Each structure stands twice: as structure tokens, then as C-alpha cells.
Residue, then its C-alpha position, 0 to 999 in steps of 0.5 A: m204649147k198655148s194651143l194645147a193648154f187652150r184645148l185642155t181648158a176647153w175640154y175641161i169646161g165642156i165636160f163641166v158644162v155637160l155635167l151641169a146640164f145633166v144636173v139641171i135636167v135631172s133636177s128640173l124633171t124631179l121638180d116637175n114631177m113634184l109640181r105635178r103632185e102638188t098641183r093635183d093636191i091643190l086642185t083636189a082640195r076643193s073636193t072636200d067643200v063639194v062633198l060638204l056642200s052636197r050634204v046640205l043641197g042633196s046634189d053633188q052636181t049642184a054643189l060642184r056648180l057653186v064651187a066651180p068659180a073657186i076652182v077656177d081661181d085655183f087654176t088662175r093662181l097656179g098659172i094653168r088653164g082649166a075647166v070644170f065639167d059636171d058628170n054629164g060633160q056639161f061645161l060649168a066654168g073655166d077655159e071655154s076653149q076646153a069645152a068641146a074636148g072636155a065634154s068628150m071625156a065625160g065617160m072617163k070618170h066612170g071607167q070608160p075608155p077615152p074616145a077615139g083619138q083622145p089621149p088618156p089621163e095625164r097624157g098629151g096636152l089635156r089632163f083629167i081629174p075626177y071630182p065629186g059631181g063632175y071632173l076637171t080638165f087643164h093644160r100645163t103650158f110653158d108659162f106654168l113651168l116658167f111661173n113655177l120654175g123660173s126663179y130656180w132656172l134663173t138662179l141656176a143660170v147665174v150659178l152656171f155662169i159663175a161656175l163657168v168663169i171659175a172653171g175657165f180660170a181653174g182649167r187654165i191653171l190646172a192645164a198650165q200645171a199639168l203641162s209645166p214639165v213639157v214647158d220645162v223640157t221645151d225650154a231645156l231643149d232650146s238651151l240644149g240646142k244652144g250648147d247649154f247642158s246645165k238646164r234641167a226639167s223640173t219633176r216636182g216630185e209628182p208621179g205621172e207621165m209628164s214627170a216621167l217625161a221630165r225625168a227621161y229628158n234629164s237622164a238623157v241630157e246628163k248622158v249627153g252632157a257627160a259625153f260632151e264633157e268627156r270629149r272636151k276633156t279629151e280635146e283639152s288633153m290633146r291640146q295640152f299634150s301637143a303644147d307640152a310636147g312642142h315645148e319640151l322637145r324644142t330644146p333637144l331638137t335645137v341641140i341636135s340641129g346645132y350639132v348636126s350643123v357643126l358636123q356638116r361644117g367639117a367636124l367629122a374630120e376631127p374624130h374626137v370632136a365628132a365622137d363627142i358630138l355624136g355622144t351628145i346627140a345620142l343623149e339628147c335622142d334618149r332624152m327625147r325618147r324618155l320624154i315622149d314615153k312620159l308624155l304618152a303615159l300621161a296622155r293615156l291616163e288623162s284620156v283613156p277611160l278606166g278599164e274594169p278594175q282588177l283584184f290584185d296584191a298591191s304589196k306584190v306589185t310594189a315588190e316587183a316595181v322595186e326589183h325592176s328599178r334596182t338598175l336605176v340606183p347604186e347598189g345597196t341604196l334601195r330598201v324594201d319592206v312590204n307586208g301583204p297581202l294588200e288586195v286592191r281593185a285597180q290597174p296593176d300596170e298603172l300602180r307599178e309604173a307609179v312606184r317606179n316613177l317615184i323610185e326614179n324621181a328619188a334616185r335622180h334628185a337624191p343620188a347618194a341617198t338611201i331610198n326606202v320603199s314600204a307597203h302596209r295596211h292602215n285604217g282600211s287602206a293599202v299604204i305605199e311609201v317611197s322616202d329618201n334622206g336627200p336634200g328635200m324640198p322647200p315649202e314653196e316647191q312642194v305645192h307645185a310638185f305634182e304639176r306637169f313639167y315642174r322641176g323646181a328652181l333648185r334642180g341644178d343639173v338634174s335631168g328629167s322631164g318633170l312629168g313623173l309625179a304628175i303621172v303618179k298622181k293621175a294613176i293613183e286618182r284613177a284607182g280611187g286613191s290619194v297622194r300625199l307629199t311630206s318633205e323638209t329641207g335637208k332631211g328628205t322627202t316622203i311620198t305616200l300612196e293610199l288605195p282603198l282595200a278591196q272588200 
């Protein structure tokens, strides 16, 4: 990751250097062009003196000969090497090394083409300026450019160095910011490899490819985390199921094993004793069957994903559950009052099983009481109530009523697995509803189921 940030910074600095070099070259060419015009203007300024002096002396060449030293001083002040010639190409003053080449350019003042092999004016190394009574030649050397543009180039060099330092720091910061989602994803992947699904990559709310990468990773890790969490819950449910089954089945199996031992020791010879023993074994087997059914039902509710919800009438399902439960209670003690339709979206089999468990639970704990089952609409919800006028539950037991295998300290000889209310709570919560218990000792118990009505 550091090498990628370094490469991005290097690219940023390289592009910055290219842009600065382009600016320096273009500005230098522009200044050089301006310098050429200014040089020509300075050198031609003496032509006025030549003209004025020639009016007095009557000869341009004589006047140019007198002004030539001043022109040479201009050459020196400008930092260039030049020479002064008369109309005949005779060298008058200046750089003697240009005498031969300059003399050959005498015809150029009168419009003649330059001699063979001689570059035209403003071309090549030697430049030509026509003058009254003659002409000038001069060389623009590197010293001339350094003399005139050196301070500008030095200033640009200092500015360039400072700009490169700033660009390096800025590039590093920008590269770090641009790659921060990648760093976050890398750290999150390291955590993911260690089994930690909680770490997320920061998106910083900015659109772009890096933020899209972070969002894609977050979405993927959420799904993976959810899958692992679901797996953990399933495994926990299976362990709980195994522990509960082993604990609750131990008692009936111990009873059955004991009675079998009695039978093996000769109890079969006594018909009445054998019949009692076989009847007890049958009861314990029935108890185990019902317990296993309850355990399987609870395990299914806790581990099997909820299927596609079905639209059905909750009042009709409640009435069906009541009719199927009449064999569990004495005749005339089960009353029903349903006001439909109450259309909800859930699993009808799970709601039916929940209502039956409530009726069975009431019949077991309040065998002589009247059980009332009602279903009605209230504040946008389907409300199903199962109440009895039995002994009720003390407050300290109500808080544990929906825990699995909790049967209360005052259950006495009441049989049961202690799973009925746990199944009811799980089934209703899977449907998006809630369960509420109200009870008062000596006055009975009411359990209320609430399901959201279908829109």
C-alpha cells in the first residue's frame, strides 16, 4: 500500500514538473521575443543622432563614424557583441571578429540577397540592422540571455523547488486520502480473517470508485456476518435442544428403566402389579412423545427460517384451534368469541399451534376453571386472548413464564414439559407480533397475542 501511495505521489510530482517546465519554456520564449524587440529598439535609437549629425556634416557615413563608439557602448551595456559598418561594408567599430562576415553583408541594406552560404537577417548567429550611412551586426550569445533572463530563471528555480516540496507533501496527503478506503478495506479484511465481522470500511460519504469498493465490502461482510451469526444461532439451538432433551428425557427413561428391572425380577408373575407397571410405562412413553414433539416444534421455530408469509384470517384459525382443543377440557368450560375477519400475514399453522398450546396450558394448570378465547381488532392489530379464572400466577413466576422448561414452584402434581409458552412466544415473534401475560393470584391468568393486521 505504501508503494502504491509512493507511485501516485511520484506521478503527481512528475505531472506537476512537466506543467511547470511547459510554463517556464513558454514564458522564456515570450520574454526572449520581447527582448529581441527591445534590443532592436535600443540599437536603432542612435539612428536619430546619426540623421541629425549628418545634416550638419552633410554625410551619413561621417556621422555614423562619429556615433559608432556610442553604439558600441550600447552593445556592451546590452551584453552582446556587435560591429558597425558603413554602406561600403567597411568596419568602423565594435567586435573585430565580425569584420569579415559583416563586410559581406553590405549588399543586404540595398535589398540584395545575402551572399552564398550567408544566413538571412535574424537567422543564424549573426544578425543585421540597417542604419543611416551603414548597418549593424551583432551576436545574441547565451551570456546575453543569462544577463537579461538570469534573475528570472533564478526566481523560477527557487519557486520551482518550493512548489515541488509543497507538491510532494500535498501529493502524499492526497494519495493517502484517495487510498484510505483501500487501507480500511485491507484492515477490515485482516479482521475478517481473524473472525471479527464487526469492522467496517469507512465510505466517508464521497462518491467514487474507492468509496464504491468500501460500500461493496461492507455489504459483503454484512451478508457473511449474518450467515455466520445464523449458523452460530443454529448451532446454539441444536446444543440447547440436545441439552434440554437429555435433561428432560432422563426422568421418564429412569422411571421406565426401573420398572423394566422390576418386571425382569419376577413382577410379571403377578398380573395386577404387572398391569400397573405397564400402565405407568405407557404414561411415561406418552410423556416422552409429547416432550419430544414440543422440543422439535421449538427447535423448528428457532432454527428454520421463516417462509413466505401467508395472508389468512386469524379469527378463523383461532376458531379452528378452539374446536381442535375441546377434547382437552371438560365439556362446557371452553368458550370462544371471535369477531372477524382479521387478516394477517404469518404462518397459519404456527398461530394455530400457539393458540392450542395456550388452551392446553390453561386446562392443565386450571382444570376446573372456565377458559375464554377471544379474537378482535384493536388499534390496527389482531388481538387474540386466552384467559381463565384459575389460581393465577404470583409476580415472581410471571417474569419466568415464557422460559423453556419453567413450570413454576407451585405446580404440584401438574404434568407438562414447560415448553408450551416458550413455543407460543417464539411463534408470535416470528410473525412480527408480541405476547403479553397478566395474572393475579386467585383471579386467573390472561395471555394476549397481538399481530399486525395486513395492509
